[in-house]
Backbone atoms as SQL, in Angstrom:
CREATE TABLE atoms (id INTEGER PRIMARY KEY, chain TEXT, resi INTEGER, resn TEXT, atom TEXT, x REAL, y REAL, z REAL);
INSERT INTO atoms VALUES
  (1, 'A', 1, 'MET', 'N', 80.550, 107.539, 99.431),
  (2, 'A', 1, 'MET', 'CA', 81.314, 106.755, 99.470),
  (3, 'A', 1, 'MET', 'C', 82.898, 106.744, 99.145),
  (4, 'A', 2, 'THR', 'N', 84.256, 106.053, 99.550),
  (5, 'A', 2, 'THR', 'CA', 85.939, 106.770, 98.131),
  (6, 'A', 2, 'THR', 'C', 85.424, 105.104, 96.980),
  (7, 'A', 3, 'LYS', 'N', 86.038, 104.867, 96.251),
  (8, 'A', 3, 'LYS', 'CA', 86.188, 104.198, 95.424),
  (9, 'A', 3, 'LYS', 'C', 87.349, 103.307, 95.747),
  (10, 'A', 4, 'ILE', 'N', 88.060, 102.399, 95.656),
  (11, 'A', 4, 'ILE', 'CA', 88.415, 101.212, 95.540),
  (12, 'A', 4, 'ILE', 'C', 88.717, 100.861, 93.970),
  (13, 'A', 5, 'LYS', 'N', 90.375, 100.775, 93.934),
  (14, 'A', 5, 'LYS', 'CA', 90.667, 99.650, 92.216),
  (15, 'A', 5, 'LYS', 'C', 91.625, 98.509, 93.019),
  (16, 'A', 6, 'ILE', 'N', 90.584, 97.379, 92.656),
  (17, 'A', 6, 'ILE', 'CA', 91.295, 96.513, 92.929),
  (18, 'A', 6, 'ILE', 'C', 91.877, 95.254, 91.377),
  (19, 'A', 7, 'GLN', 'N', 93.186, 94.863, 91.476),
  (20, 'A', 7, 'GLN', 'CA', 93.439, 93.991, 90.319),
  (21, 'A', 7, 'GLN', 'C', 93.694, 92.664, 90.415),
  (22, 'A', 8, 'GLN', 'N', 93.994, 92.310, 90.016),
  (23, 'A', 8, 'GLN', 'CA', 94.000, 90.010, 90.084),
  (24, 'A', 8, 'GLN', 'C', 95.617, 90.662, 89.613),
  (25, 'A', 9, 'VAL', 'N', 96.205, 90.005, 90.867),
  (26, 'A', 9, 'VAL', 'CA', 97.376, 89.727, 91.231),
  (27, 'A', 9, 'VAL', 'C', 98.332, 87.964, 91.131),
  (28, 'A', 10, 'LYS', 'N', 97.397, 87.271, 91.143),
  (29, 'A', 10, 'LYS', 'CA', 97.137, 86.053, 91.387),
  (30, 'A', 10, 'LYS', 'C', 96.922, 85.201, 90.465),
  (31, 'A', 11, 'SER', 'N', 96.814, 83.576, 90.438),
  (32, 'A', 11, 'SER', 'CA', 96.070, 82.928, 88.857),
  (33, 'A', 11, 'SER', 'C', 94.348, 82.512, 90.267),
  (34, 'A', 12, 'SER', 'N', 92.735, 82.461, 89.792),
  (35, 'A', 12, 'SER', 'CA', 92.294, 81.344, 90.937),
  (36, 'A', 12, 'SER', 'C', 92.410, 79.489, 90.377),
  (37, 'A', 13, 'ILE', 'N', 93.158, 79.457, 89.050),
  (38, 'A', 13, 'ILE', 'CA', 93.627, 77.901, 89.421),
  (39, 'A', 13, 'ILE', 'C', 93.962, 77.427, 90.418),
  (40, 'A', 14, 'LYS', 'N', 93.519, 76.294, 90.953),
  (41, 'A', 14, 'LYS', 'CA', 93.215, 75.505, 91.925),
  (42, 'A', 14, 'LYS', 'C', 92.939, 75.939, 93.714),
  (43, 'A', 15, 'ARG', 'N', 91.717, 77.192, 93.240),
  (44, 'A', 15, 'ARG', 'CA', 92.020, 77.348, 94.348),
  (45, 'A', 15, 'ARG', 'C', 90.279, 77.141, 94.260),
  (46, 'A', 16, 'PRO', 'N', 89.950, 77.078, 95.882),
  (47, 'A', 16, 'PRO', 'CA', 88.435, 76.388, 95.769),
  (48, 'A', 16, 'PRO', 'C', 87.596, 77.571, 95.374),
  (49, 'A', 17, 'GLN', 'N', 86.548, 76.905, 94.779),
  (50, 'A', 17, 'GLN', 'CA', 84.879, 76.738, 94.635),
  (51, 'A', 17, 'GLN', 'C', 85.173, 78.457, 95.082),
  (52, 'A', 18, 'ASN', 'N', 84.625, 78.845, 96.147),
  (53, 'A', 18, 'ASN', 'CA', 84.123, 79.952, 97.111),
  (54, 'A', 18, 'ASN', 'C', 84.816, 81.124, 96.608),
  (55, 'A', 19, 'GLN', 'N', 86.053, 80.714, 96.557),
  (56, 'A', 19, 'GLN', 'CA', 87.682, 81.932, 96.254),
  (57, 'A', 19, 'GLN', 'C', 87.786, 82.013, 94.454),
  (58, 'A', 20, 'LYS', 'N', 86.577, 81.416, 93.654),
  (59, 'A', 20, 'LYS', 'CA', 86.779, 81.141, 92.093),
  (60, 'A', 20, 'LYS', 'C', 86.344, 82.387, 91.540),
  (61, 'A', 21, 'ARG', 'N', 84.146, 82.163, 92.341),
  (62, 'A', 21, 'ARG', 'CA', 83.042, 83.091, 92.641),
  (63, 'A', 21, 'ARG', 'C', 82.973, 84.038, 93.134),
  (64, 'A', 22, 'THR', 'N', 83.486, 84.229, 94.380),
  (65, 'A', 22, 'THR', 'CA', 84.402, 86.195, 94.956),
  (66, 'A', 22, 'THR', 'C', 84.838, 86.784, 93.949),
  (67, 'A', 23, 'LEU', 'N', 85.876, 86.482, 93.165),
  (68, 'A', 23, 'LEU', 'CA', 86.370, 86.951, 92.259),
  (69, 'A', 23, 'LEU', 'C', 85.550, 86.954, 90.587),
  (70, 'A', 24, 'GLU', 'N', 84.532, 85.963, 90.645),
  (71, 'A', 24, 'GLU', 'CA', 84.097, 86.791, 89.517),
  (72, 'A', 24, 'GLU', 'C', 83.059, 88.132, 89.199),
  (73, 'A', 25, 'ALA', 'N', 82.372, 87.583, 91.443),
  (74, 'A', 25, 'ALA', 'CA', 81.792, 88.565, 91.740),
  (75, 'A', 25, 'ALA', 'C', 82.107, 89.688, 92.093),
  (76, 'A', 26, 'LEU', 'N', 83.254, 89.510, 91.913),
  (77, 'A', 26, 'LEU', 'CA', 84.398, 91.159, 91.799),
  (78, 'A', 26, 'LEU', 'C', 84.370, 92.077, 90.297),
  (79, 'A', 27, 'GLY', 'N', 83.275, 90.995, 89.717),
  (80, 'A', 27, 'GLY', 'CA', 84.530, 91.661, 88.041),
  (81, 'A', 27, 'GLY', 'C', 85.705, 91.191, 87.015),
  (82, 'A', 28, 'LEU', 'N', 85.973, 90.456, 88.094),
  (83, 'A', 28, 'LEU', 'CA', 87.757, 89.514, 87.629),
  (84, 'A', 28, 'LEU', 'C', 87.804, 88.467, 87.339),
  (85, 'A', 29, 'ARG', 'N', 88.054, 88.374, 85.977),
  (86, 'A', 29, 'ARG', 'CA', 88.257, 87.452, 85.139),
  (87, 'A', 29, 'ARG', 'C', 89.583, 86.971, 84.835),
  (88, 'A', 30, 'GLY', 'N', 90.547, 87.573, 84.802),
  (89, 'A', 30, 'GLY', 'CA', 92.200, 87.268, 84.700),
  (90, 'A', 30, 'GLY', 'C', 92.580, 88.220, 85.154),
  (91, 'A', 31, 'ILE', 'N', 94.410, 87.720, 85.448),
  (92, 'A', 31, 'ILE', 'CA', 95.989, 88.238, 86.265),
  (93, 'A', 31, 'ILE', 'C', 96.139, 89.261, 85.024),
  (94, 'A', 32, 'GLY', 'N', 95.459, 90.959, 85.813),
  (95, 'A', 32, 'GLY', 'CA', 95.898, 91.641, 84.750),
  (96, 'A', 32, 'GLY', 'C', 94.940, 92.988, 85.160),
  (97, 'A', 33, 'GLN', 'N', 93.994, 92.370, 85.765),
  (98, 'A', 33, 'GLN', 'CA', 92.867, 92.647, 85.450),
  (99, 'A', 33, 'GLN', 'C', 92.147, 94.515, 86.239),
  (100, 'A', 34, 'VAL', 'N', 91.548, 94.847, 86.205),
  (101, 'A', 34, 'VAL', 'CA', 90.983, 95.952, 87.120),
  (102, 'A', 34, 'VAL', 'C', 90.383, 97.142, 86.968),
  (103, 'A', 35, 'VAL', 'N', 89.761, 95.906, 88.021),
  (104, 'A', 35, 'VAL', 'CA', 87.921, 96.844, 88.385),
  (105, 'A', 35, 'VAL', 'C', 87.674, 98.174, 89.440),
  (106, 'A', 36, 'GLU', 'N', 87.139, 99.087, 89.433),
  (107, 'A', 36, 'GLU', 'CA', 86.774, 99.863, 90.072),
  (108, 'A', 36, 'GLU', 'C', 85.237, 100.088, 91.453),
  (109, 'A', 37, 'HIS', 'N', 85.428, 99.668, 92.031),
  (110, 'A', 37, 'HIS', 'CA', 83.774, 99.328, 93.027),
  (111, 'A', 37, 'HIS', 'C', 83.912, 100.810, 94.208),
  (112, 'A', 38, 'GLU', 'N', 82.753, 100.721, 94.524),
  (113, 'A', 38, 'GLU', 'CA', 82.879, 102.116, 95.952),
  (114, 'A', 38, 'GLU', 'C', 83.363, 101.151, 97.169),
  (115, 'A', 39, 'SER', 'N', 83.705, 100.945, 97.789),
  (116, 'A', 39, 'SER', 'CA', 84.344, 101.108, 99.758),
  (117, 'A', 39, 'SER', 'C', 83.111, 100.548, 100.498),
  (118, 'A', 40, 'THR', 'N', 82.166, 99.491, 99.914),
  (119, 'A', 40, 'THR', 'CA', 81.681, 99.517, 101.077),
  (120, 'A', 40, 'THR', 'C', 81.785, 98.043, 102.052),
  (121, 'A', 41, 'PRO', 'N', 81.436, 98.125, 102.949),
  (122, 'A', 41, 'PRO', 'CA', 80.770, 96.510, 103.518),
  (123, 'A', 41, 'PRO', 'C', 80.963, 95.524, 103.310),
  (124, 'A', 42, 'SER', 'N', 80.494, 95.186, 102.386),
  (125, 'A', 42, 'SER', 'CA', 80.047, 93.681, 101.230),
  (126, 'A', 42, 'SER', 'C', 81.469, 93.737, 100.477),
  (127, 'A', 43, 'ILE', 'N', 81.189, 94.038, 100.147),
  (128, 'A', 43, 'ILE', 'CA', 82.607, 95.166, 98.504),
  (129, 'A', 43, 'ILE', 'C', 83.889, 94.780, 99.928),
  (130, 'A', 44, 'LEU', 'N', 84.256, 94.935, 100.349),
  (131, 'A', 44, 'LEU', 'CA', 85.659, 95.004, 101.807),
  (132, 'A', 44, 'LEU', 'C', 86.142, 93.628, 101.851),
  (133, 'A', 45, 'GLY', 'N', 84.293, 92.666, 102.497),
  (134, 'A', 45, 'GLY', 'CA', 84.308, 91.251, 102.885),
  (135, 'A', 45, 'GLY', 'C', 85.245, 90.476, 101.904),
  (136, 'A', 46, 'MET', 'N', 84.252, 90.894, 100.531),
  (137, 'A', 46, 'MET', 'CA', 84.157, 89.676, 99.366),
  (138, 'A', 46, 'MET', 'C', 86.377, 89.732, 98.981),
  (139, 'A', 47, 'ILE', 'N', 86.782, 91.226, 99.216),
  (140, 'A', 47, 'ILE', 'CA', 88.332, 91.763, 99.165),
  (141, 'A', 47, 'ILE', 'C', 88.897, 90.183, 100.203),
  (142, 'A', 48, 'ASP', 'N', 88.719, 91.267, 101.120),
  (143, 'A', 48, 'ASP', 'CA', 89.315, 90.340, 101.932),
  (144, 'A', 48, 'ASP', 'C', 89.284, 88.954, 102.532),
  (145, 'A', 49, 'LYS', 'N', 88.513, 88.277, 101.768),
  (146, 'A', 49, 'LYS', 'CA', 87.716, 86.068, 101.054),
  (147, 'A', 49, 'LYS', 'C', 89.355, 86.511, 100.659),
  (148, 'A', 50, 'VAL', 'N', 90.231, 86.799, 99.207),
  (149, 'A', 50, 'VAL', 'CA', 90.777, 86.482, 98.434),
  (150, 'A', 50, 'VAL', 'C', 91.677, 88.148, 98.670),
  (151, 'A', 51, 'LYS', 'N', 92.170, 88.336, 99.154),
  (152, 'A', 51, 'LYS', 'CA', 93.681, 89.222, 99.502),
  (153, 'A', 51, 'LYS', 'C', 94.963, 88.329, 98.536),
  (154, 'A', 52, 'HIS', 'N', 94.419, 87.470, 98.933),
  (155, 'A', 52, 'HIS', 'CA', 95.780, 86.954, 98.507),
  (156, 'A', 52, 'HIS', 'C', 96.445, 87.233, 97.074),
  (157, 'A', 53, 'LEU', 'N', 94.965, 87.158, 96.171),
  (158, 'A', 53, 'LEU', 'CA', 94.578, 86.734, 95.107),
  (159, 'A', 53, 'LEU', 'C', 94.940, 88.518, 94.361),
  (160, 'A', 54, 'VAL', 'N', 94.593, 89.438, 94.938),
  (161, 'A', 54, 'VAL', 'CA', 94.733, 91.064, 94.389),
  (162, 'A', 54, 'VAL', 'C', 95.583, 91.636, 95.210),
  (163, 'A', 55, 'SER', 'N', 95.228, 93.522, 94.395),
  (164, 'A', 55, 'SER', 'CA', 96.086, 93.691, 95.541),
  (165, 'A', 55, 'SER', 'C', 94.975, 95.414, 95.130),
  (166, 'A', 56, 'THR', 'N', 94.867, 96.387, 96.261),
  (167, 'A', 56, 'THR', 'CA', 94.014, 97.132, 95.696),
  (168, 'A', 56, 'THR', 'C', 94.806, 98.409, 96.204),
  (169, 'A', 57, 'GLN', 'N', 94.260, 99.413, 95.958),
  (170, 'A', 57, 'GLN', 'CA', 94.728, 101.233, 96.442),
  (171, 'A', 57, 'GLN', 'C', 93.503, 101.446, 95.449),
  (172, 'A', 58, 'GLU', 'N', 93.152, 103.047, 96.856),
  (173, 'A', 58, 'GLU', 'CA', 92.421, 103.932, 96.733),
  (174, 'A', 58, 'GLU', 'C', 92.358, 104.518, 95.136),
  (175, 'A', 59, 'ALA', 'N', 91.074, 104.739, 94.728),
  (176, 'A', 59, 'ALA', 'CA', 90.966, 105.711, 93.660),
  (177, 'A', 59, 'ALA', 'C', 91.018, 106.913, 93.597);
């Protein structure tokens, strides 16, 4: 599988609890942090839930 880089670009303040937990599950704690994950359907689904808070690119 391919790897995908995820960077948080917006704050999770004043966001619903499920979006905060999704960011936490992805391993993102703050703006500017970058994490790398395998491009699995579950990860892609989590990215889709918070796509307005993160930016992605293939690694």
